[in-house]
C-alpha positions as CSV (number, residue, x, y, z in Angstrom):
1,M,25.9,-40.4,-31.1
2,T,28.0,-38.1,-29.5
3,A,25.8,-35.6,-30.9
4,A,22.6,-37.0,-30.0
5,L,23.5,-37.2,-26.4
6,V,24.7,-33.1,-26.6
7,L,21.1,-32.4,-28.1
8,A,19.4,-34.6,-25.5
9,A,21.2,-32.8,-23.0
10,L,20.2,-29.3,-24.1
11,A,16.9,-30.3,-24.9
12,T,16.3,-31.5,-21.5
13,L,18.1,-28.5,-20.0
14,F,15.6,-26.3,-21.6
15,A,12.7,-28.0,-20.8
16,T,13.9,-27.8,-17.0
17,I,15.1,-24.3,-17.3
18,C,13.0,-22.4,-19.7
19,L,9.5,-23.9,-20.2
20,P,8.0,-23.5,-16.9
21,R,8.6,-19.9,-17.3
22,L,6.9,-20.0,-21.0
23,L,3.9,-21.9,-19.7
24,R,3.3,-19.8,-16.9
25,A,0.2,-18.4,-16.8
26,M,0.4,-14.4,-18.9
27,P,-1.1,-11.7,-17.5
28,S,-4.5,-10.5,-19.0
29,R,-4.4,-7.2,-21.0
30,T,-7.7,-6.7,-20.2
31,P,-8.0,-3.2,-17.8
32,R,-8.4,-3.9,-14.4
33,T,-10.8,-2.4,-12.0
34,P,-10.1,-0.9,-8.8
35,P,-10.4,-2.8,-5.5
36,V,-13.5,-2.0,-3.5
37,Y,-12.4,-1.5,-0.2
38,P,-15.1,-2.0,2.5
39,E,-14.4,0.9,4.4
40,S,-15.1,4.3,3.9
41,M,-13.0,7.4,4.3
42,T,-15.5,10.0,4.5
43,A,-18.4,7.7,6.8
44,E,-19.9,9.4,9.8
45,L,-19.1,7.0,12.8
46,D,-21.3,6.0,15.8
47,P,-20.5,8.5,18.7
48,G,-19.2,5.4,20.8
49,D,-16.9,4.7,18.0
50,E,-15.7,8.2,17.9
51,E,-15.2,8.3,21.4
52,Y,-12.8,5.2,21.5
53,L,-11.2,6.2,18.6
54,A,-10.4,9.6,20.6
55,W,-9.6,8.0,23.8
56,L,-6.9,5.7,21.4
57,A,-5.3,8.6,20.0
58,D,-4.9,10.2,23.5
59,H,-3.3,7.4,24.8
60,L,-1.1,6.5,22.3
61,W,0.0,9.9,21.1
62,P,0.0,11.7,24.4
63,E,2.1,14.6,22.9
64,D,0.6,15.0,19.5
65,E,0.5,18.5,18.7
66,Y,-2.0,18.5,16.6
67,L,-4.8,17.6,19.6
68,E,-4.2,21.2,21.0
69,E,-7.3,22.9,21.6
70,N,-5.8,26.2,20.4
71,P,-2.8,25.8,18.6
72,S,-0.9,29.0,17.9
73,P,-1.7,30.5,14.2
74,R,1.3,30.9,12.0
75,D,1.9,32.5,8.5
76,E,2.9,29.4,6.2
77,S,5.6,31.3,4.3
78,D,7.7,32.2,7.1
79,G,6.2,30.1,10.1
80,G,5.5,33.2,12.2
81,P,2.5,34.6,13.9
82,I,-0.7,35.7,11.2
83,P,-1.3,39.4,11.9
84,A,-4.2,40.4,13.7
């Protein structure tokens, strides 16, 4: 009688802990296609959108060194100016 109770308790424990993991959907083995994004990184913007983004960047990052009109050219090897 005791052995039957122990076996029943173990079976209940197995059913509550392990069985849901075993019955969970397994991931498919087929290769996935890459997700399709609606936006394009190379698409041309409308002039109004381009102007708005320039305004937004100027107000969000006023000290951005990449917005300089004439940045000083530098040699990549030592950081100094490129000889003329």
